N, C-alpha and C positions, 0 to 999 in steps of 0.2 A: 464951844462946848455947846453939842445938843442934850438933853436931856427927855427921856419921855418914860411913863407909867410902865409896868410889865405888859397890860391890855396891847397898847399901842405898841409897840413891838411885837407880839404874837401875832397881830394883823400883819407887820410890813411882814414879815417871813411867808403867815401862809400865803399871801399875795405871793411871794416867790415861787412856793411851791404849787399854786395852782395854773402859774405859768407855761407848767412844764409839762410834756408830750406825753403824761400816765396815761390816758384815757387813751390812746393812740397805739401806744408801744404794748398796751398789757389786756387790750382788747375789754375790759371789763369797762362795768356803769362805777366810776369815782368820783364822789363830792367831801372837799374838805370844809369842815364847820365848827364852830365853838358852841361846845355842849358844859351843861353843868350836872355834874355829880357829885349829889349832896353840896357840900359847901366848897368842892371845887371845880376851877373851871381849866376845862382841858380842850387840847387841839383833839379832833377828833376826825379821820381821813376813813370813810364808807366804801368799802371795796363790795363789789355784790351785796351778798348781806352779812359780809363780816365789817367789824368794828375795829379801829387801834387808835387806841390812846394816846395820848402825850401833855402829863402836866405838865401847865406853865411853869413854875418852878424851872422844871425839868427842863422846858426848851429855852428860859430867861440865861439860868445856866449855861449852857451849848452855847448862847450867842455873846454872852462872857468871855467865856472860852476861845472864843474864834476869836474876840476884840486881842486876848493875852497873845494870842500865838499868831496874828496879824501882824500885831507890834513888833513882836519877838521877831521873825522873818525882815520886815521891815529895817531893825536895826541890823539885823546881820548882812542885810541887802545892799542897803545904802551905806551904811556907815564903819561897818565890819569888812565887808566885803569875804567871798564866799574862797572859802580856803586859806585865810591867813590866818596869825598866830592875832590871840584877844582870847579875851575873857568871855567866854562861852553861858556864864551862869546869869540867870535872868539879872542878878542883883550889876552882873557885872554892865550888862546892855541899857540897865535904867539909865544909867549916865548918858550913854549914845541917844536913845529915842524919846525924846516927847510923849509922856501918856502911858508909859509904859507900866510905872510903880501905880498909879491909879487903877488902871486895867488890873493889875497884880492885886490888890487887894478889894476890886472889886468882882473879883473870882473866886477868892478865899470866901465872903462874902454868898457869893452865889451857891458856893458849893455847900455850906452847913445846912442850905435852904432845899437842898433839893431832898420830897421826901420820899421819890421813886413811887409816886401815886398811891400813899398809903393816911399819909398823914397833912391834914389837915394847921395852913400857914395862917395864923390873926393878920388879917389887914396889908395882905401879900399885894396887892393894887393900890396901894396907897404908898409904896417904893418906889423908887427913880432909880432908871439908870441911865450914863452917860457914857458919851465917845466924842470926840473930834471930829467936826464936821468934814473934816476934809474925806475923811475916811468912812465914816459913818455908810454910806450905800454898798461898800465895797465888803465891808464885815460882816453889812445884814443878808448882800447875795451871799456869800461863803457859806454862811453859817445855814443856811436855804439850802445850800449843795449836802453840807454833815447831815443836815434832816433827812435829806432826799436819800440818806441811802439808808439811815433807820429804819425808814418808813418803806421802805423795796426790801429791807429785811423783812421784815413783818410781813409785807405783803408777800415774800416767797415763800412763806409758809402757807400761804391761802390757796397760790398756785400751786405749791408742789402737792397739797391734798394732804401735809401733814395734820395728825389729828392735834385738838387743843391741850390734852391732855394724855399726856406718852408715860407708858408705868415702865418703863423700859430705858434706864439713862443713857445706855450704851446708845440706844434708838434716838435719843433725845439729843444727844449729842453731836452723832450722825446726820439729823435732819436740822442744827446749828449752822453746822459747815457746811447742810447744800445751802443754805437757806443764804449764808456771806456769798457763799461763790453766785449763787444764782443772783442776787439780789447786786455785787460789783458787776457780772454781766450787761446788767441792763443802767444798770448807775452809767455806763461809759456809752452806752448806747446812745446815752440822753445828752451825754455835751458836745456840743460843736466840733466838727472836724479842724480844728484850728490849735496852732501849741500852747497859747495862752488859755481857751478855756479847757484845754487837757490837763495841764498843771492844774489851773483854779478847782477844777474836776477831781483832783488826785488829791489835790490841798486837804477839797470839806473828807474826802472819804480817809486821811492824817487823821484829823481832826476826831471824825465819830468815834474811831477805832483807838484813838489815844484816850479819849473820853470813859473808856470802858474799865482805865488801869483805876482801881480804888487808891484814895488816902495812904491808907499802909498796907502791906502784903497779905496776903492772903488768896489762897486757891480759888479758884472760881467756881468751883461746885461738880459733881460728877455727871449734870448733863451741859454743861456747858465745856467750849473749846478754853483754853487758859488764852489769856489776856495776849500774853506776846506773840501765841500760836497766831492768834486771828489776824494780829497787825502784821506778822512778818508773810504769811500764807501767802494775804491781800497786797502786799508788796513785792514779793519776788514774783509776782505773776505780771509784774511791771518791768518792762525794759530798762534795766540800769543806764545805759548808754544815752536812752531816750529820757529819763528822768531823772536824771542826777543829782539834782536839786530836791526833789523829792525823797529820794535817800537820804540823804545828807540834812535834813529837816528830821526826819525820823531817825537818824543818829541822835541828834542831839536832842529832844523832845524823850528818848529812850535815857540818854544820860540824864537827864534830870530829873525823872523815876525813879532810875537806880539813885541816886541822890537822897531823893527825898523817902525813899523806903532804906534808909542811912546801908546800903551793902555795898561794904569796901571792895573797889574796882579803879584801875586804874583810869584816871579820867580822859574823854580826848578832848579838852579843856587845855592839858599839861604837851597836847603835843600840836604840830603843825595836822591839820584836817585835808588837804590838797580834794578839790571833789572827788578824782578816780578814785578815791580809799572808802566812798563815800557807803559804796553795799559794805565791804572788809568792817567798815567799823558797826552797821546794822548787823551782823551778823556777830559779830563779838558779847556786844549787848544784848543781842538773843540770846546766844548760850548764856551771860549773867544769870538774865532774868529765870532763864528756863531753869540753870543748879540750883537755885535759889528756892522756888518755888517750888520745885522738887523734892528740898529740904524740909520745909514747910512741916 
């Protein structure tokens, strides 16, 4: 078991981000640094004269989420087998995958800590996060991919010339959709051109978008696309024949949200889900979430 404090984890992830060819791709002056804002330490990315900030509690939660989803996928691939009948719930897979129970508990603890940059957490630097040494590097690299998409989304607002304060909710929503689209285009340009790297980046994108969903059902607000729309639009841009496993994981994670939100629907854990039906399952869960949110 490998344990470290949040600041160490922050440094590991920022090191991963700094290795990526962002300055070459964007043709802009970019630097990544640690800054203090009041009593909060933040990850700051300076792009020309603009600054993007991410709080360390938020970044740590993203890492904890990544570890949970990484082990979830490992349990399915190694122990259950893609497309076979099995209990797909986290509880069911905890019996198959060592460390998944601890990862889930760590995820819930870090989710409670996420202040979205507004709340100071006392003694946060004294807390520890743990993972098994055999997958720590992979989880950190995958988390860096998820964080990269988030940073590219914010960077895209700058590239597209979006004003910081948009008075029209409709225009703000259009700008968010444009930033999502541009970020995803840049994101996959950064991925090495091999199947494993493309999946790695695709999984990072999926984690970033799944983590937009709140713990309880609520609308995203007039200035943002709804959570399910952002995920589905980006996912459906990927060829399902080339990305079946990503569609499959998306279906399972959407089902988890539906269960967590206590929305009544037939669960895919009740039936066999061959890989070739993964796109159908994503569409089904997208419709379920859309109908539920529209009725809030």
